[in-house]
C-alpha positions as CSV (number, residue, x, y, z in Angstrom):
1,Q,-4.6,17.9,4.0
2,A,-2.9,14.3,4.9
3,Q,0.8,13.6,3.9
4,F,1.8,9.9,3.8
5,V,4.8,8.9,4.4
6,E,5.7,5.1,3.3
7,S,8.3,2.9,4.9
8,G,9.0,-0.7,4.7
9,G,10.1,-1.7,1.6
10,G,13.5,-3.3,0.2
11,L,15.1,-6.1,-1.4
12,V,13.8,-10.0,-1.0
13,Q,14.0,-12.9,-3.3
14,P,10.9,-14.4,-4.9
15,G,8.6,-15.9,-2.5
16,E,9.5,-13.8,0.5
17,S,7.2,-11.3,2.5
18,L,7.3,-7.4,3.4
19,R,5.0,-5.4,5.6
20,L,4.7,-2.0,4.6
21,S,3.6,0.9,6.3
22,C,1.9,4.1,5.2
23,T,1.7,6.9,8.3
24,A,-0.1,9.9,7.8
25,S,0.4,13.1,9.3
26,G,-3.2,13.6,10.9
27,S,-5.9,11.0,11.7
28,I,-7.2,9.0,8.9
29,S,-10.5,7.8,10.8
30,S,-12.5,10.2,8.7
31,I,-11.0,9.3,5.4
32,N,-13.1,6.8,3.8
33,Y,-11.1,5.1,1.8
34,M,-7.4,4.4,2.1
35,G,-5.7,2.8,-0.5
36,W,-2.1,1.2,-1.7
37,Y,-0.7,1.8,-5.1
38,R,2.1,0.6,-7.1
39,Q,4.5,1.8,-9.9
40,A,6.6,-0.2,-11.7
41,P,9.1,0.8,-14.2
42,G,7.6,1.9,-17.7
43,K,3.7,1.5,-16.2
44,Q,1.3,3.5,-14.9
45,R,0.5,3.5,-11.5
46,E,-2.0,1.2,-10.1
47,L,-4.2,0.8,-7.5
48,V,-3.0,-2.3,-5.7
49,A,-5.6,-2.3,-2.7
50,R,-8.1,-0.5,-1.0
51,I,-9.9,-0.3,2.5
52,S,-12.7,1.6,4.2
53,S,-13.1,3.4,7.4
54,S,-16.4,1.4,8.1
55,S,-16.4,-0.7,11.1
56,T,-16.4,-3.8,8.6
57,A,-12.9,-2.4,7.0
58,S,-14.1,-3.4,3.5
59,T,-11.1,-4.5,1.2
60,Y,-10.7,-4.7,-2.4
61,Y,-7.5,-5.9,-4.4
62,V,-6.3,-6.2,-7.5
63,D,-6.8,-9.8,-9.2
64,S,-2.4,-9.8,-9.0
65,V,-2.1,-9.6,-5.7
66,K,-5.6,-11.5,-4.4
67,G,-4.5,-13.9,-1.9
68,R,-1.2,-12.7,-1.5
69,F,-1.6,-9.2,0.1
70,T,-3.0,-8.0,3.5
71,I,-4.7,-4.6,3.6
72,S,-5.2,-3.0,7.2
73,R,-5.4,0.3,9.0
74,S,-5.0,1.4,12.7
75,S,-6.7,4.6,12.9
76,A,-5.2,4.9,16.7
77,K,-1.9,5.2,14.9
78,N,-3.0,7.0,11.7
79,T,-1.4,3.9,9.9
80,V,-2.2,1.6,7.1
81,Y,-0.6,-1.5,6.6
82,L,0.3,-3.5,3.4
83,Q,1.7,-7.5,4.5
84,M,2.7,-8.8,0.9
85,N,3.0,-12.4,0.9
86,S,4.6,-14.8,-1.7
87,L,6.5,-11.7,-3.4
88,N,7.7,-12.1,-7.1
89,S,9.4,-10.1,-9.9
90,E,6.2,-8.7,-11.1
91,D,5.4,-7.3,-7.8
92,T,9.0,-5.0,-8.2
93,A,7.8,-1.5,-8.1
94,V,7.8,1.6,-6.1
95,Y,4.6,1.6,-3.6
96,Y,2.7,4.4,-2.7
97,C,-0.3,5.1,0.1
98,N,-2.9,7.8,-0.4
99,E,-6.8,8.3,0.0
100,W,-9.1,6.8,-2.5
101,P,-9.5,8.5,-4.9
102,P,-6.0,9.8,-4.7
103,L,-5.4,13.4,-3.5
104,I,-3.1,14.9,-5.8
105,N,0.3,15.1,-3.9
106,W,2.2,12.0,-3.5
107,G,4.0,10.7,-0.4
108,P,8.2,9.8,-1.6
109,G,6.8,6.1,-1.5
110,T,8.9,2.9,-0.7
111,Q,10.7,0.6,-3.2
112,V,10.3,-3.2,-3.1
113,T,12.3,-5.5,-5.6
114,V,11.8,-8.8,-5.8
115,S,14.8,-10.6,-7.7
116,S,16.9,-13.6,-6.9
């Protein structure tokens, strides 16, 4: 099973941007869907964005991030990215990447805090 390590989180002000990276321990080229998830304090983990491995690289976004977040993947680098723009306080959470549907094991996640 692949393992994933997330990075790129941090403390930013509302309206700013961050780019998250997720590096897999093995190849992601055979994984049909990769996703970014997040878990805010006191809330359940939710799928934020998903990307397919097909040549069209079809994507899905939860309504709350549409138009602000962009997911992409580099099979050559075994890496999935999440570009997050126009961040607001409701985006504060620990962000994780995983297959979709997710594997049982999760990486450590990366903390994103949006605060003025």
